[in-house]
C-alpha positions as CSV (number, residue, x, y, z in Angstrom):
1,M,46.6,93.5,-17.7
2,A,49.2,94.1,-20.3
3,Y,52.0,91.6,-21.0
4,V,55.3,91.5,-22.8
5,F,57.0,88.4,-24.1
6,I,60.8,88.3,-23.6
7,V,63.0,86.1,-25.8
8,Q,66.4,85.2,-24.4
9,H,69.1,82.8,-25.5
10,V,71.4,81.0,-23.1
11,H,74.6,79.3,-24.4
12,R,76.3,77.1,-21.9
13,Q,80.0,77.2,-22.5
14,A,82.5,74.4,-22.0
15,D,83.8,76.0,-18.8
16,G,80.4,75.9,-17.2
17,T,79.6,79.6,-17.6
18,E,76.6,80.9,-19.4
19,D,76.4,83.5,-22.2
20,V,72.9,85.1,-22.0
21,K,71.6,87.2,-24.8
22,M,68.4,89.2,-24.5
23,I,67.0,88.9,-28.0
24,G,63.9,91.2,-27.7
25,A,60.6,92.1,-26.2
26,Y,57.4,91.2,-28.1
27,S,53.8,92.1,-27.9
28,S,52.6,88.5,-28.2
29,E,53.9,85.0,-27.8
30,L,53.3,84.4,-31.5
31,E,55.7,87.3,-32.3
32,A,58.3,86.0,-29.9
33,R,58.1,82.5,-31.5
34,R,58.5,84.1,-34.9
35,A,61.6,85.9,-33.8
36,I,63.1,82.5,-32.7
37,S,62.1,81.0,-36.0
38,R,64.0,83.8,-37.8
39,L,67.1,83.3,-35.7
40,R,67.3,79.6,-35.2
41,N,69.5,79.1,-38.3
42,A,71.8,82.1,-37.7
43,P,75.5,81.5,-36.9
44,G,75.9,80.4,-33.3
45,F,72.2,79.9,-32.7
46,V,72.0,77.0,-35.2
47,S,74.2,74.8,-32.9
48,S,72.4,75.8,-29.8
49,V,68.7,76.1,-30.6
50,E,67.7,74.6,-27.3
51,G,69.0,77.7,-25.6
52,F,66.0,79.9,-26.6
53,S,63.3,80.7,-24.1
54,V,60.1,82.9,-24.1
55,D,58.9,84.3,-20.8
56,R,55.7,86.3,-20.2
57,Y,56.0,89.4,-17.9
58,E,53.3,91.7,-16.7
59,V,54.0,95.3,-17.7
60,D,54.5,97.9,-14.9
61,K,55.3,95.2,-12.3
62,T,58.5,94.6,-10.4
63,H,59.4,91.0,-11.0
64,W,62.6,90.7,-8.9
65,Q,62.1,92.1,-5.5
66,D,64.4,90.2,-3.2
67,G,67.8,91.6,-3.9
68,F,70.8,89.3,-4.6
69,V,74.0,87.9,-3.1
70,T,77.2,87.4,-5.1
71,T,79.1,84.3,-4.2
C-alpha cells in the first residue's frame, strides 16, 4: 500500500472558530516533519506551533464516506 502524509495547521481564533490551512502532502512522515520544522518560526505559525498535525492516508482510498450535516 502507498501512503501520503498530510500536514495541516489549525489556528483556534478568539471567537472559537478555526482557521485550517492545508500545508502540503509528503511522501514520508520524515518529509512532513521537515516541512513543519521549516515553518514553525514563520510569521503566525511561531505563536501557534501546537496547531501543526501530520496524518497518514492510504492513497486511492476514500477516507470520508458518511456524508455530512451542517448545523
